[in-house]
PDB file of N, CA, C and O in Angstrom:
ATOM      1  N   MET A   1       1.194  -1.518  -0.077  1.00  0.00           N
ATOM      2  CA  MET A   1      -0.238   0.006  -0.189  1.00  0.00           C
ATOM      3  C   MET A   1       0.762   1.136   0.292  1.00  0.00           C
ATOM      4  O   MET A   1       1.365   1.072   1.363  1.00  0.00           O
ATOM      5  N   SER A   2       0.889   2.303  -0.725  1.00  0.00           N
ATOM      6  CA  SER A   2       1.450   3.332  -0.933  1.00  0.00           C
ATOM      7  C   SER A   2       1.159   4.515   0.511  1.00  0.00           C
ATOM      8  O   SER A   2       0.292   4.171   1.314  1.00  0.00           O
ATOM      9  N   GLU A   3       1.594   5.291   0.653  1.00  0.00           N
ATOM     10  CA  GLU A   3       1.611   6.111   1.521  1.00  0.00           C
ATOM     11  C   GLU A   3       1.691   7.626   1.005  1.00  0.00           C
ATOM     12  O   GLU A   3       2.422   8.157   0.169  1.00  0.00           O
ATOM     13  N   THR A   4       0.797   8.056   1.712  1.00  0.00           N
ATOM     14  CA  THR A   4       0.645  10.106   1.382  1.00  0.00           C
ATOM     15  C   THR A   4       1.631  10.611   2.313  1.00  0.00           C
ATOM     16  O   THR A   4       1.786  10.121   3.431  1.00  0.00           O
ATOM     17  N   VAL A   5       2.278  11.559   1.875  1.00  0.00           N
ATOM     18  CA  VAL A   5       3.354  12.349   2.230  1.00  0.00           C
ATOM     19  C   VAL A   5       2.737  13.977   2.311  1.00  0.00           C
ATOM     20  O   VAL A   5       2.220  14.487   1.317  1.00  0.00           O
ATOM     21  N   LEU A   6       2.835  14.563   3.357  1.00  0.00           N
ATOM     22  CA  LEU A   6       2.400  15.408   4.272  1.00  0.00           C
ATOM     23  C   LEU A   6       3.726  16.579   4.751  1.00  0.00           C
ATOM     24  O   LEU A   6       4.053  16.477   5.934  1.00  0.00           O
ATOM     25  N   ASP A   7       4.348  17.462   4.068  1.00  0.00           N
ATOM     26  CA  ASP A   7       4.904  18.376   4.160  1.00  0.00           C
ATOM     27  C   ASP A   7       4.882  19.351   5.373  1.00  0.00           C
ATOM     28  O   ASP A   7       4.809  20.549   5.096  1.00  0.00           O
ATOM     29  N   LEU A   8       4.943  18.950   6.823  1.00  0.00           N
ATOM     30  CA  LEU A   8       4.315  20.615   7.541  1.00  0.00           C
ATOM     31  C   LEU A   8       5.980  21.154   7.901  1.00  0.00           C
ATOM     32  O   LEU A   8       6.068  21.474   9.087  1.00  0.00           O
ATOM     33  N   LYS A   9       6.772  21.250   7.433  1.00  0.00           N
ATOM     34  CA  LYS A   9       7.774  21.628   8.350  1.00  0.00           C
ATOM     35  C   LYS A   9       7.481  22.867   7.976  1.00  0.00           C
ATOM     36  O   LYS A   9       6.794  23.424   7.120  1.00  0.00           O
ATOM     37  N   ASP A  10       8.418  23.237   9.133  1.00  0.00           N
ATOM     38  CA  ASP A  10       8.250  25.150   9.669  1.00  0.00           C
ATOM     39  C   ASP A  10       6.926  25.552  10.535  1.00  0.00           C
ATOM     40  O   ASP A  10       6.861  26.608  11.164  1.00  0.00           O
ATOM     41  N   LEU A  11       6.096  24.786  10.502  1.00  0.00           N
ATOM     42  CA  LEU A  11       4.955  25.204  11.001  1.00  0.00           C
ATOM     43  C   LEU A  11       4.865  24.650  13.102  1.00  0.00           C
ATOM     44  O   LEU A  11       5.185  23.581  13.620  1.00  0.00           O
ATOM     45  N   VAL A  12       4.498  25.493  13.525  1.00  0.00           N
ATOM     46  CA  VAL A  12       4.622  24.965  14.720  1.00  0.00           C
ATOM     47  C   VAL A  12       3.311  24.614  15.416  1.00  0.00           C
ATOM     48  O   VAL A  12       2.282  24.840  14.778  1.00  0.00           O
ATOM     49  N   CYS A  13       3.212  24.117  16.578  1.00  0.00           N
ATOM     50  CA  CYS A  13       2.186  23.516  17.346  1.00  0.00           C
ATOM     51  C   CYS A  13       1.086  24.714  17.546  1.00  0.00           C
ATOM     52  O   CYS A  13       1.267  25.734  18.212  1.00  0.00           O
ATOM     53  N   PRO A  14      -0.274  24.307  16.709  1.00  0.00           N
ATOM     54  CA  PRO A  14      -0.975  22.284  16.889  1.00  0.00           C
ATOM     55  C   PRO A  14      -0.947  22.525  15.489  1.00  0.00           C
ATOM     56  O   PRO A  14      -1.456  21.609  14.844  1.00  0.00           O
ATOM     57  N   LEU A  15      -0.395  23.720  14.650  1.00  0.00           N
ATOM     58  CA  LEU A  15      -0.622  23.327  13.165  1.00  0.00           C
ATOM     59  C   LEU A  15      -0.294  21.881  12.200  1.00  0.00           C
ATOM     60  O   LEU A  15      -0.791  21.549  11.124  1.00  0.00           O
ATOM     61  N   PRO A  16       0.706  21.211  13.020  1.00  0.00           N
ATOM     62  CA  PRO A  16       1.426  19.978  11.897  1.00  0.00           C
ATOM     63  C   PRO A  16      -0.079  18.539  12.443  1.00  0.00           C
ATOM     64  O   PRO A  16      -0.738  17.780  11.732  1.00  0.00           O
ATOM     65  N   VAL A  17      -0.070  18.740  13.848  1.00  0.00           N
ATOM     66  CA  VAL A  17      -1.723  17.673  14.356  1.00  0.00           C
ATOM     67  C   VAL A  17      -2.702  18.055  12.939  1.00  0.00           C
ATOM     68  O   VAL A  17      -3.006  17.460  11.906  1.00  0.00           O
ATOM     69  N   LEU A  18      -2.994  19.412  13.550  1.00  0.00           N
ATOM     70  CA  LEU A  18      -4.314  19.773  13.146  1.00  0.00           C
ATOM     71  C   LEU A  18      -4.539  19.395  11.360  1.00  0.00           C
ATOM     72  O   LEU A  18      -5.436  18.697  10.885  1.00  0.00           O
ATOM     73  N   ARG A  19      -3.395  20.117  10.588  1.00  0.00           N
ATOM     74  CA  ARG A  19      -3.386  19.496   9.111  1.00  0.00           C
ATOM     75  C   ARG A  19      -2.926  17.727   8.942  1.00  0.00           C
ATOM     76  O   ARG A  19      -3.336  17.154   7.933  1.00  0.00           O
ATOM     77  N   ALA A  20      -2.200  17.049   9.814  1.00  0.00           N
ATOM     78  CA  ALA A  20      -2.835  15.633   9.441  1.00  0.00           C
ATOM     79  C   ALA A  20      -3.677  15.127   9.661  1.00  0.00           C
ATOM     80  O   ALA A  20      -3.942  14.122   9.001  1.00  0.00           O
ATOM     81  N   ASN A  21      -4.650  15.616  10.842  1.00  0.00           N
ATOM     82  CA  ASN A  21      -6.163  15.290  11.134  1.00  0.00           C
ATOM     83  C   ASN A  21      -6.573  15.802  10.248  1.00  0.00           C
ATOM     84  O   ASN A  21      -7.634  15.189  10.367  1.00  0.00           O
ATOM     85  N   ARG A  22      -6.770  16.496   9.266  1.00  0.00           N
ATOM     86  CA  ARG A  22      -7.647  16.790   7.953  1.00  0.00           C
ATOM     87  C   ARG A  22      -7.458  15.940   7.072  1.00  0.00           C
ATOM     88  O   ARG A  22      -8.353  15.358   6.460  1.00  0.00           O
ATOM     89  N   ALA A  23      -5.920  15.744   6.882  1.00  0.00           N
ATOM     90  CA  ALA A  23      -5.284  14.693   5.482  1.00  0.00           C
ATOM     91  C   ALA A  23      -5.873  13.185   5.806  1.00  0.00           C
ATOM     92  O   ALA A  23      -6.383  12.619   4.838  1.00  0.00           O
ATOM     93  N   ILE A  24      -5.862  12.612   6.814  1.00  0.00           N
ATOM     94  CA  ILE A  24      -6.026  11.484   7.227  1.00  0.00           C
ATOM     95  C   ILE A  24      -7.625  10.956   7.374  1.00  0.00           C
ATOM     96  O   ILE A  24      -7.966   9.792   7.162  1.00  0.00           O
ATOM     97  N   ARG A  25      -8.462  11.955   7.747  1.00  0.00           N
ATOM     98  CA  ARG A  25      -9.618  11.920   7.763  1.00  0.00           C
ATOM     99  C   ARG A  25     -10.306  11.499   6.258  1.00  0.00           C
ATOM    100  O   ARG A  25     -11.323  10.894   5.923  1.00  0.00           O
ATOM    101  N   SER A  26      -9.278  12.102   5.604  1.00  0.00           N
ATOM    102  CA  SER A  26      -9.615  11.475   3.720  1.00  0.00           C
ATOM    103  C   SER A  26      -9.189  10.551   3.386  1.00  0.00           C
ATOM    104  O   SER A  26      -9.770  10.199   2.359  1.00  0.00           O
ATOM    105  N   MET A  27      -8.549   9.975   3.633  1.00  0.00           N
ATOM    106  CA  MET A  27      -8.145   9.125   3.232  1.00  0.00           C
ATOM    107  C   MET A  27      -8.996   7.753   4.016  1.00  0.00           C
ATOM    108  O   MET A  27      -9.709   7.688   5.018  1.00  0.00           O
ATOM    109  N   GLU A  28      -8.550   6.801   3.075  1.00  0.00           N
ATOM    110  CA  GLU A  28      -9.584   5.054   3.608  1.00  0.00           C
ATOM    111  C   GLU A  28      -8.134   4.763   4.220  1.00  0.00           C
ATOM    112  O   GLU A  28      -6.931   5.016   4.167  1.00  0.00           O
ATOM    113  N   PRO A  29      -9.731   3.632   5.191  1.00  0.00           N
ATOM    114  CA  PRO A  29      -9.043   2.696   6.184  1.00  0.00           C
ATOM    115  C   PRO A  29      -7.465   1.874   6.004  1.00  0.00           C
ATOM    116  O   PRO A  29      -7.087   1.320   4.973  1.00  0.00           O
ATOM    117  N   GLY A  30      -6.725   1.969   7.250  1.00  0.00           N
ATOM    118  CA  GLY A  30      -5.521   1.406   6.550  1.00  0.00           C
ATOM    119  C   GLY A  30      -4.200   2.092   5.849  1.00  0.00           C
ATOM    120  O   GLY A  30      -3.010   1.796   5.733  1.00  0.00           O
ATOM    121  N   ALA A  31      -5.200   3.342   5.382  1.00  0.00           N
ATOM    122  CA  ALA A  31      -4.072   3.664   4.697  1.00  0.00           C
ATOM    123  C   ALA A  31      -2.499   4.551   5.887  1.00  0.00           C
ATOM    124  O   ALA A  31      -2.493   4.741   7.103  1.00  0.00           O
ATOM    125  N   ARG A  32      -1.577   4.826   4.995  1.00  0.00           N
ATOM    126  CA  ARG A  32      -0.438   5.426   5.829  1.00  0.00           C
ATOM    127  C   ARG A  32      -0.347   6.946   5.431  1.00  0.00           C
ATOM    128  O   ARG A  32      -0.615   7.428   4.330  1.00  0.00           O
ATOM    129  N   LEU A  33       0.057   7.549   6.479  1.00  0.00           N
ATOM    130  CA  LEU A  33       0.439   8.974   6.200  1.00  0.00           C
ATOM    131  C   LEU A  33       1.887   9.389   6.625  1.00  0.00           C
ATOM    132  O   LEU A  33       2.528   9.172   7.653  1.00  0.00           O
ATOM    133  N   ARG A  34       2.056   9.782   5.953  1.00  0.00           N
ATOM    134  CA  ARG A  34       3.905  10.157   6.862  1.00  0.00           C
ATOM    135  C   ARG A  34       3.663  11.710   6.716  1.00  0.00           C
ATOM    136  O   ARG A  34       3.190  12.290   5.738  1.00  0.00           O
ATOM    137  N   VAL A  35       4.044  12.193   7.776  1.00  0.00           N
ATOM    138  CA  VAL A  35       4.620  13.680   8.195  1.00  0.00           C
ATOM    139  C   VAL A  35       5.813  14.099   8.189  1.00  0.00           C
ATOM    140  O   VAL A  35       6.690  13.426   8.731  1.00  0.00           O
ATOM    141  N   LEU A  36       6.117  15.390   7.528  1.00  0.00           N
ATOM    142  CA  LEU A  36       7.204  15.850   8.059  1.00  0.00           C
ATOM    143  C   LEU A  36       7.626  17.047   8.825  1.00  0.00           C
ATOM    144  O   LEU A  36       7.634  18.089   8.171  1.00  0.00           O
ATOM    145  N   ALA A  37       7.924  17.112   9.873  1.00  0.00           N
ATOM    146  CA  ALA A  37       7.761  18.407  10.769  1.00  0.00           C
ATOM    147  C   ALA A  37       8.974  18.729  11.054  1.00  0.00           C
ATOM    148  O   ALA A  37       9.873  18.040  10.571  1.00  0.00           O
ATOM    149  N   THR A  38       9.321  19.923  11.959  1.00  0.00           N
ATOM    150  CA  THR A  38      10.348  20.442  12.507  1.00  0.00           C
ATOM    151  C   THR A  38      10.082  21.056  13.920  1.00  0.00           C
ATOM    152  O   THR A  38      10.945  21.342  14.750  1.00  0.00           O
ATOM    153  N   ASP A  39       8.732  21.205  14.042  1.00  0.00           N
ATOM    154  CA  ASP A  39       8.813  21.361  15.771  1.00  0.00           C
ATOM    155  C   ASP A  39       8.979  20.739  16.630  1.00  0.00           C
ATOM    156  O   ASP A  39       7.879  20.533  17.142  1.00  0.00           O
ATOM    157  N   ALA A  40       9.658  20.313  17.108  1.00  0.00           N
ATOM    158  CA  ALA A  40       9.656  19.683  18.501  1.00  0.00           C
ATOM    159  C   ALA A  40       8.959  19.068  19.176  1.00  0.00           C
ATOM    160  O   ALA A  40       9.086  17.919  19.598  1.00  0.00           O
ATOM    161  N   ALA A  41       7.832  20.120  19.381  1.00  0.00           N
ATOM    162  CA  ALA A  41       6.700  19.666  20.012  1.00  0.00           C
ATOM    163  C   ALA A  41       6.009  18.401  19.490  1.00  0.00           C
ATOM    164  O   ALA A  41       5.687  17.550  20.319  1.00  0.00           O
ATOM    165  N   SER A  42       5.815  18.252  18.516  1.00  0.00           N
ATOM    166  CA  SER A  42       5.043  17.340  17.509  1.00  0.00           C
ATOM    167  C   SER A  42       5.582  15.866  17.810  1.00  0.00           C
ATOM    168  O   SER A  42       4.600  15.151  18.009  1.00  0.00           O
ATOM    169  N   VAL A  43       6.417  15.358  17.887  1.00  0.00           N
ATOM    170  CA  VAL A  43       6.651  14.458  18.945  1.00  0.00           C
ATOM    171  C   VAL A  43       5.607  13.892  19.825  1.00  0.00           C
ATOM    172  O   VAL A  43       4.935  12.933  19.448  1.00  0.00           O
ATOM    173  N   ALA A  44       5.445  14.438  20.966  1.00  0.00           N
ATOM    174  CA  ALA A  44       4.817  14.152  21.840  1.00  0.00           C
ATOM    175  C   ALA A  44       3.053  14.571  21.051  1.00  0.00           C
ATOM    176  O   ALA A  44       2.074  13.856  21.266  1.00  0.00           O
ATOM    177  N   ASP A  45       3.005  15.768  20.214  1.00  0.00           N
ATOM    178  CA  ASP A  45       1.609  15.846  19.740  1.00  0.00           C
ATOM    179  C   ASP A  45       1.458  14.457  19.454  1.00  0.00           C
ATOM    180  O   ASP A  45       0.885  13.704  20.242  1.00  0.00           O
ATOM    181  N   PHE A  46       2.004  14.024  18.223  1.00  0.00           N
ATOM    182  CA  PHE A  46       1.512  12.737  17.304  1.00  0.00           C
ATOM    183  C   PHE A  46       1.457  11.827  18.227  1.00  0.00           C
ATOM    184  O   PHE A  46       0.411  11.183  18.311  1.00  0.00           O
ATOM    185  N   GLN A  47       2.227  11.626  18.872  1.00  0.00           N
ATOM    186  CA  GLN A  47       2.015  10.476  20.087  1.00  0.00           C
ATOM    187  C   GLN A  47       0.620  10.685  20.667  1.00  0.00           C
ATOM    188  O   GLN A  47      -0.253   9.817  20.656  1.00  0.00           O
ATOM    189  N   SER A  48       0.530  11.498  21.004  1.00  0.00           N
ATOM    190  CA  SER A  48      -1.164  11.906  21.692  1.00  0.00           C
ATOM    191  C   SER A  48      -2.124  11.830  20.829  1.00  0.00           C
ATOM    192  O   SER A  48      -3.198  11.322  21.150  1.00  0.00           O
ATOM    193  N   TYR A  49      -1.946  12.218  19.851  1.00  0.00           N
ATOM    194  CA  TYR A  49      -3.073  12.419  18.519  1.00  0.00           C
ATOM    195  C   TYR A  49      -3.696  10.933  18.344  1.00  0.00           C
ATOM    196  O   TYR A  49      -4.878  10.590  18.368  1.00  0.00           O
ATOM    197  N   CYS A  50      -2.304  10.019  18.127  1.00  0.00           N
ATOM    198  CA  CYS A  50      -2.495   8.322  17.534  1.00  0.00           C
ATOM    199  C   CYS A  50      -3.601   7.934  19.280  1.00  0.00           C
ATOM    200  O   CYS A  50      -4.821   7.823  19.401  1.00  0.00           O
ATOM    201  N   ARG A  51      -2.641   7.844  20.193  1.00  0.00           N
ATOM    202  CA  ARG A  51      -3.307   7.490  21.193  1.00  0.00           C
ATOM    203  C   ARG A  51      -5.096   8.133  21.333  1.00  0.00           C
ATOM    204  O   ARG A  51      -5.944   7.396  21.836  1.00  0.00           O
ATOM    205  N   GLU A  52      -5.407   9.301  20.914  1.00  0.00           N
ATOM    206  CA  GLU A  52      -6.571   9.535  21.501  1.00  0.00           C
ATOM    207  C   GLU A  52      -7.765   9.441  20.285  1.00  0.00           C
ATOM    208  O   GLU A  52      -8.929   9.836  20.353  1.00  0.00           O
ATOM    209  N   THR A  53      -7.072   8.783  19.160  1.00  0.00           N
ATOM    210  CA  THR A  53      -7.796   8.711  18.014  1.00  0.00           C
ATOM    211  C   THR A  53      -8.170   7.432  17.432  1.00  0.00           C
ATOM    212  O   THR A  53      -8.935   7.231  16.488  1.00  0.00           O
ATOM    213  N   GLY A  54      -7.584   6.684  18.062  1.00  0.00           N
ATOM    214  CA  GLY A  54      -6.924   4.963  17.913  1.00  0.00           C
ATOM    215  C   GLY A  54      -6.348   4.982  16.180  1.00  0.00           C
ATOM    216  O   GLY A  54      -6.785   4.091  15.452  1.00  0.00           O
ATOM    217  N   HIS A  55      -5.397   5.994  15.602  1.00  0.00           N
ATOM    218  CA  HIS A  55      -4.739   5.551  14.407  1.00  0.00           C
ATOM    219  C   HIS A  55      -3.460   5.110  15.025  1.00  0.00           C
ATOM    220  O   HIS A  55      -3.313   5.507  16.180  1.00  0.00           O
ATOM    221  N   THR A  56      -2.808   4.617  14.690  1.00  0.00           N
ATOM    222  CA  THR A  56      -1.334   3.893  15.065  1.00  0.00           C
ATOM    223  C   THR A  56      -0.147   4.330  14.477  1.00  0.00           C
ATOM    224  O   THR A  56       0.136   4.184  13.288  1.00  0.00           O
ATOM    225  N   LEU A  57       0.515   4.847  15.291  1.00  0.00           N
ATOM    226  CA  LEU A  57       1.801   5.378  14.922  1.00  0.00           C
ATOM    227  C   LEU A  57       2.898   4.354  14.179  1.00  0.00           C
ATOM    228  O   LEU A  57       3.943   3.977  14.711  1.00  0.00           O
ATOM    229  N   VAL A  58       2.708   4.199  13.618  1.00  0.00           N
ATOM    230  CA  VAL A  58       4.117   3.017  13.320  1.00  0.00           C
ATOM    231  C   VAL A  58       4.977   3.271  13.775  1.00  0.00           C
ATOM    232  O   VAL A  58       5.396   2.639  14.745  1.00  0.00           O
ATOM    233  N   SER A  59       5.858   4.736  13.048  1.00  0.00           N
ATOM    234  CA  SER A  59       7.132   4.759  13.258  1.00  0.00           C
ATOM    235  C   SER A  59       6.909   6.492  13.549  1.00  0.00           C
ATOM    236  O   SER A  59       5.901   7.187  13.419  1.00  0.00           O
ATOM    237  N   TRP A  60       8.372   6.855  14.014  1.00  0.00           N
ATOM    238  CA  TRP A  60       9.210   8.053  13.951  1.00  0.00           C
ATOM    239  C   TRP A  60      10.173   8.418  14.268  1.00  0.00           C
ATOM    240  O   TRP A  60      10.465   8.062  15.410  1.00  0.00           O
ATOM    241  N   SER A  61      10.986   9.097  13.706  1.00  0.00           N
ATOM    242  CA  SER A  61      12.441   9.311  13.782  1.00  0.00           C
ATOM    243  C   SER A  61      12.768  10.664  13.510  1.00  0.00           C
ATOM    244  O   SER A  61      11.969  11.242  12.772  1.00  0.00           O
ATOM    245  N   GLU A  62      13.501  11.153  13.818  1.00  0.00           N
ATOM    246  CA  GLU A  62      14.273  12.462  13.450  1.00  0.00           C
ATOM    247  C   GLU A  62      15.505  12.527  13.210  1.00  0.00           C
ATOM    248  O   GLU A  62      16.369  12.177  14.015  1.00  0.00           O
ATOM    249  N   GLU A  63      15.796  13.141  11.676  1.00  0.00           N
ATOM    250  CA  GLU A  63      17.321  13.448  11.173  1.00  0.00           C
ATOM    251  C   GLU A  63      17.226  14.486  10.872  1.00  0.00           C
ATOM    252  O   GLU A  63      16.117  14.811  10.449  1.00  0.00           O
ATOM    253  N   ALA A  64      18.129  15.370  10.916  1.00  0.00           N
ATOM    254  CA  ALA A  64      18.830  16.935  11.076  1.00  0.00           C
ATOM    255  C   ALA A  64      17.551  17.809  11.295  1.00  0.00           C
ATOM    256  O   ALA A  64      17.357  18.740  10.513  1.00  0.00           O
ATOM    257  N   GLY A  65      16.578  17.544  12.411  1.00  0.00           N
ATOM    258  CA  GLY A  65      15.855  18.322  13.131  1.00  0.00           C
ATOM    259  C   GLY A  65      14.559  18.518  12.164  1.00  0.00           C
ATOM    260  O   GLY A  65      13.806  19.489  12.093  1.00  0.00           O
ATOM    261  N   VAL A  66      14.531  17.086  11.323  1.00  0.00           N
ATOM    262  CA  VAL A  66      13.066  16.965  10.530  1.00  0.00           C
ATOM    263  C   VAL A  66      12.765  15.911  11.418  1.00  0.00           C
ATOM    264  O   VAL A  66      13.536  15.224  12.087  1.00  0.00           O
ATOM    265  N   TYR A  67      11.355  15.877  11.317  1.00  0.00           N
ATOM    266  CA  TYR A  67      10.945  14.634  12.199  1.00  0.00           C
ATOM    267  C   TYR A  67      10.039  13.906  11.413  1.00  0.00           C
ATOM    268  O   TYR A  67       9.116  14.541  10.904  1.00  0.00           O
ATOM    269  N   SER A  68      10.112  12.842  11.237  1.00  0.00           N
ATOM    270  CA  SER A  68       9.265  11.933  10.324  1.00  0.00           C
ATOM    271  C   SER A  68       8.058  11.178  11.067  1.00  0.00           C
ATOM    272  O   SER A  68       8.443  10.265  11.797  1.00  0.00           O
ATOM    273  N   PHE A  69       6.619  11.392  11.019  1.00  0.00           N
ATOM    274  CA  PHE A  69       6.312  10.086  11.282  1.00  0.00           C
ATOM    275  C   PHE A  69       4.811   9.808  10.333  1.00  0.00           C
ATOM    276  O   PHE A  69       4.020  10.481   9.672  1.00  0.00           O
ATOM    277  N   THR A  70       5.071   7.890  10.882  1.00  0.00           N
ATOM    278  CA  THR A  70       4.238   6.999   9.586  1.00  0.00           C
ATOM    279  C   THR A  70       3.421   7.003  10.755  1.00  0.00           C
ATOM    280  O   THR A  70       3.785   6.898  11.926  1.00  0.00           O
ATOM    281  N   ILE A  71       1.830   7.189  10.116  1.00  0.00           N
ATOM    282  CA  ILE A  71       0.626   7.009  10.766  1.00  0.00           C
ATOM    283  C   ILE A  71      -0.555   6.136  10.056  1.00  0.00           C
ATOM    284  O   ILE A  71      -1.274   6.627   9.186  1.00  0.00           O
ATOM    285  N   LYS A  72      -0.651   5.130  10.400  1.00  0.00           N
ATOM    286  CA  LYS A  72      -1.475   4.428   9.868  1.00  0.00           C
ATOM    287  C   LYS A  72      -3.352   4.526  10.144  1.00  0.00           C
ATOM    288  O   LYS A  72      -4.110   3.780  10.764  1.00  0.00           O
ATOM    289  N   ARG A  73      -3.426   4.913   9.906  1.00  0.00           N
ATOM    290  CA  ARG A  73      -5.120   5.019   9.690  1.00  0.00           C
ATOM    291  C   ARG A  73      -6.129   4.464  10.249  1.00  0.00           C
ATOM    292  O   ARG A  73      -6.925   4.142   9.367  1.00  0.00           O
ATOM    293  N   ARG A  74      -6.598   4.118  11.537  1.00  0.00           N
ATOM    294  CA  ARG A  74      -7.711   3.436  11.782  1.00  0.00           C
ATOM    295  C   ARG A  74      -8.675   2.827  10.823  1.00  0.00           C
ATOM    296  O   ARG A  74      -9.064   3.514   9.878  1.00  0.00           O
ATOM    297  N   THR A  75      -9.157   1.432  10.995  1.00  0.00           N
ATOM    298  CA  THR A  75      -9.338   0.595  10.292  1.00  0.00           C
ATOM    299  C   THR A  75     -11.027   0.495  10.641  1.00  0.00           C
ATOM    300  O   THR A  75     -11.726  -0.044   9.783  1.00  0.00           O
ATOM    301  N   GLY A  76     -11.525   0.889  11.595  1.00  0.00           N
ATOM    302  CA  GLY A  76     -13.143   0.970  12.093  1.00  0.00           C
ATOM    303  C   GLY A  76     -13.532   2.524  12.563  1.00  0.00           C
ATOM    304  O   GLY A  76     -13.251   3.052  13.639  1.00  0.00           O
ATOM    305  N   ASP A  77     -14.214   3.063  11.509  1.00  0.00           N
ATOM    306  CA  ASP A  77     -15.151   3.765  11.458  1.00  0.00           C
ATOM    307  C   ASP A  77     -16.375   3.793  11.675  1.00  0.00           C
ATOM    308  O   ASP A  77     -17.016   4.823  11.462  1.00  0.00           O
TER     309      ASP A  77
END
């Protein structure tokens, strides 16, 4: 399954999570969204977002100040 990439670098809290939420709501259940962000607060924000919404935070990493989050949309709606 392909993944959609959403470049949200240079946006600050809460915009990365809000924009990712808007994108993921339009995706099919089970689809993956990869988010790129530079706000360090986005780590805790995406962990909380996934815990509260039921989406799966498949992975996250940081390289040279850019955070990459892979989120799998929950399958039941």
